[in-house]
C-alpha positions as MATLAB code, in Angstrom:
seq = 'XXXXXXXXXXXXXXXXXXXXXXXXXXXXXXXXXXXXXXXXXXXXXXXXXXXXXXXXXXXXXXXXXXXXXXXXXXXXXXXXXXXXXXXXXXXXXXXXXXXXXXXXXXXXXXXXXXXXXXXXXXXXXXXXXXXXXXXXXXXXXXXXXXXXXXXXXXXXXXXXXXXXXXXXXXXXXXXXXXXXXXXXXXXXXXXXXXXXXXXXXXXXXXXXXXXXXXXXXXXXXXXXXXXXX';
ca = [
      76.616   27.779   10.671;
      73.313   26.643    8.605;
      71.003   27.141   11.103;
      69.666   28.457   14.487;
      67.200   26.019   14.885;
      65.981   22.606   13.678;
      62.265   21.576   13.577;
      62.649   17.422   14.353;
      59.601   15.002   13.146;
      59.623   12.558   16.103;
      58.889    8.875   14.456;
      61.202    7.684   12.258;
      63.246   10.234   12.895;
      64.822   10.387   16.527;
      63.519    6.864   16.583;
      63.672    4.354   14.465;
      60.442    3.739   12.378;
      60.153   -0.178   12.105;
      61.560   -1.051   15.642;
      59.218    1.725   17.143;
      56.371    1.006   15.711;
      55.719   -2.596   13.650;
      55.015   -4.867   16.501;
      52.046   -2.124   17.503;
      50.531   -2.300   14.330;
      50.458   -6.357   14.381;
      49.484   -6.459   17.674;
      46.089   -4.284   16.558;
      45.879   -6.058   12.842;
      45.559   -9.177   15.343;
      43.672   -7.794   18.568;
      41.679   -6.062   15.364;
      41.060   -9.448   12.735;
      39.606  -11.480   16.422;
      42.610  -14.125   15.159;
      40.863  -15.004   12.159;
      43.817  -14.890    9.255;
      41.384  -14.011    6.675;
      40.668  -10.707    8.557;
      43.582  -10.063    9.583;
      45.567  -10.882    5.629;
      42.520   -7.569    4.448;
      43.667   -5.737    7.467;
      46.783   -5.996    6.984;
      46.383   -5.271    3.347;
      44.667   -1.649    4.126;
      46.713   -0.561    6.881;
      50.431   -1.367    4.617;
      51.582   -4.108    7.146;
      53.305   -7.354    5.828;
      52.396   -9.587    8.390;
      55.414  -12.541    7.298;
      58.164  -10.177    8.130;
      56.648   -8.016   10.633;
      57.508   -5.101    8.978;
      55.494   -1.403    7.955;
      55.432   -1.410    3.865;
      56.720    2.163    2.533;
      53.110    2.765    0.793;
      51.202    2.614    4.260;
      49.016    5.092    5.441;
      50.112    4.406    8.979;
      53.646    6.079    8.388;
      52.630    9.589    8.011;
      49.173    9.256    9.360;
      47.793   10.415   11.996;
      45.490    8.836   14.986;
      42.107    8.952   13.272;
      44.071    8.486    9.956;
      45.251    4.932   11.468;
      41.689    4.681   12.800;
      40.076    4.922    9.495;
      42.227    1.991    8.011;
      40.849   -0.061   10.814;
      36.997    1.109   11.481;
      35.764   -1.555    8.205;
      36.912   -4.077   10.004;
      34.994   -3.544   12.740;
      31.228   -3.211   12.486;
      28.970   -1.233   14.777;
      32.612    0.395   16.332;
      32.643    3.734   16.553;
      35.535    6.213   15.115;
      35.970    8.070   18.245;
      36.540    4.833   20.607;
      39.425    3.469   18.383;
      40.723    6.936   18.166;
      41.091    6.478   21.485;
      41.853    3.030   22.240;
      45.056    3.632   19.636;
      45.882    6.936   21.678;
      46.290    4.789   24.736;
      47.554    1.612   23.592;
      50.192    4.106   21.106;
      51.496    6.118   23.935;
      52.492    3.253   26.390;
      55.115    2.590   23.493;
      58.071    2.562   24.549;
      60.647    4.088   21.221;
      63.241    2.711   20.276;
      65.995    5.252   19.664;
      67.582    6.259   16.933;
      70.861    7.187   18.738;
      71.365    8.058   22.422;
      69.367   11.318   22.453;
      70.315   13.287   25.691;
      74.315   13.281   24.465;
      72.929   13.953   20.882;
      70.430   16.647   21.435;
      73.469   18.406   24.489;
      75.069   18.428   21.743;
      72.978   20.316   19.393;
      72.180   22.985   22.916;
      76.112   23.889   22.842;
      75.917   25.087   19.805;
      72.787   27.257   20.979;
      70.947   25.791   18.562;
      66.804   26.639   19.688;
      65.367   22.827   19.133;
      62.078   20.786   18.310;
      59.550   17.898   17.536;
      56.721   18.516   15.647;
      55.027   15.218   14.644;
      51.446   14.241   13.001;
      51.201   12.030   16.854;
      49.783   13.747   19.163;
      51.348   16.008   21.775;
      50.309   14.046   24.920;
      51.809   10.832   23.046;
      55.296   13.137   21.713;
      55.243   14.211   24.801;
      54.930   10.909   26.571;
      57.467    9.084   24.129;
      60.410   11.665   24.604;
      59.721   11.771   28.060;
      60.974    8.666   28.681;
      64.121    9.281   27.567;
      64.103   11.290   29.554;
      64.159   14.360   26.597;
      61.162   16.168   26.595;
      62.674   19.594   28.431;
      65.481   20.026   26.563;
      63.062   20.688   23.852;
      62.177   24.501   23.579;
      58.615   23.123   21.326;
      56.679   19.805   21.272;
      53.174   20.338   18.868;
      51.471   17.210   17.887;
      48.228   16.904   15.198;
      46.279   18.150   18.198;
      48.073   20.903   18.599;
      46.270   23.883   16.877;
      48.668   24.349   14.618;
      46.844   21.258   11.343;
      49.210   18.270   10.753;
      51.987   17.233    7.658;
      52.152   18.229    5.366;
      50.105   21.382    5.801;
      53.313   23.629    7.538;
      51.464   24.583   10.459;
      53.863   23.018   12.804;
      56.879   24.799   11.134;
      56.148   27.918   10.733;
      54.915   27.774   14.509;
      58.095   27.139   15.803;
      59.803   29.203   13.925;
      57.777   32.235   15.506;
      58.004   30.539   18.967;
      61.909   31.389   18.730;
      61.701   34.719   17.373;
      63.598   33.100   13.943;
      61.977   33.130   10.315;
      61.774   30.325    8.541;
      64.955   30.704    5.644;
      67.098   29.512    9.970;
      65.749   26.869   10.801;
      66.029   23.259    9.587;
      63.399   20.825    9.571;
      64.537   17.195    9.830;
      62.137   14.204    9.481;
      62.203   10.878    7.114;
      58.785   11.666    5.235;
      58.114   13.695    2.516;
      55.453   15.200    4.724;
      58.010   15.901    7.057;
      59.906   17.419    3.892;
      57.538   19.309    2.223;
      55.860   20.856    5.580;
      58.959   21.862    6.119;
      59.612   23.785    2.687;
      55.762   24.952    2.669;
      56.845   27.742    6.184;
      60.332   28.121    3.560;
      62.792   26.016    5.631;
      65.864   24.501    5.158;
      64.932   20.795    4.272;
      67.329   17.135    6.040;
      65.895   13.955    4.827;
      67.103   10.667    6.829;
      66.735    6.986    6.650;
      65.644    5.707    9.519;
      62.117    5.595    7.989;
      61.007    4.096    6.006;
      61.758    5.859    3.052;
      64.342    5.716    0.820;
      66.742    8.048   -1.032;
      65.007    7.933   -3.799;
      61.504    8.889   -2.466;
      63.532   11.766   -0.866;
      65.526   12.934   -3.123;
      64.197   16.906   -4.521;
      62.179   16.987   -0.974;
      65.402   17.344    0.988;
      67.994   19.732    0.560;
      70.537   16.799    1.817;
      69.523   12.967    2.652;
      71.853   11.574    6.513;
      72.091    8.135    7.078;
      70.424    9.575   10.369;
      70.922   12.231   12.840;
      73.768   11.199   13.516;
      75.295   13.140   11.097;
      73.260   16.194   11.824;
      75.685   18.117   13.965;
      78.804   18.276   11.764;
      76.412   18.739    8.484;
      75.173   22.296   11.030;
      78.883   22.896   11.713;
      80.209   22.613    7.628;
];
C-alpha cells in the first residue's frame, strides 16, 4: 500500500468541475450584469467564463479561489455593494448547487474504506458548503475530516489543511496522498510533505499538472489501483 490516508480536493476531483460549476458562474454573470450583454461580457472576461461555450476557462481565478476571491472579481461591477453581502449571496447560491459526481461516490469510497484508509476532503469552498454537497450524495459521514478555507487552517496552496489532516489521523505527511485537479491542490500537498496525485476532471490539462504531481490519473476511479500497486 502506497499510503495510509487520502485527502481529496472537492470540485474537479470528487465532482466534475465544469458540469458542476459552469452553469452557476454563468447565472451569476447574467444576474450581476442585469441582463446587459456588454456588461455581461466584461464580467465574463473578468472571471474567466466563456459565455459562448458556457464553460469556465482554464485561467479563471474562480477555479481554485475561495468565495471571497470570486466575490472580489464580481464586486467592481456592483457599485455600492458590500463585499461581505456579496460573499453571503455567493455562499447561499453555491451551497444550493447540486454537484455532479465524477463517479458514484458511495461505492468508490467503500472500496477505499475497505483498504483501511483514512479519508478527508480539503477544499477552498466553505466547510458548510462542502458538507452540504457531500451530504447530498450521502457520503459526508464516510470522511474522517472535512475542511474548507474557513475551517481555521488557511486556504490552498497553503499547506495548513493538509497538515491538519495528517495530524488528525496521527500520521506522518509522507503516509498521506493529496488528490486534486489543480496546482493549488498539488502544491499544498507537496508543501505539507505528502504524496500528490493529479486528476483530469477539472479544468487543468496534463501539461498544467506535470511537475506538480507524483502521478497523473484520468480520474479518481483509477486511484484504488494506483494505491494498491
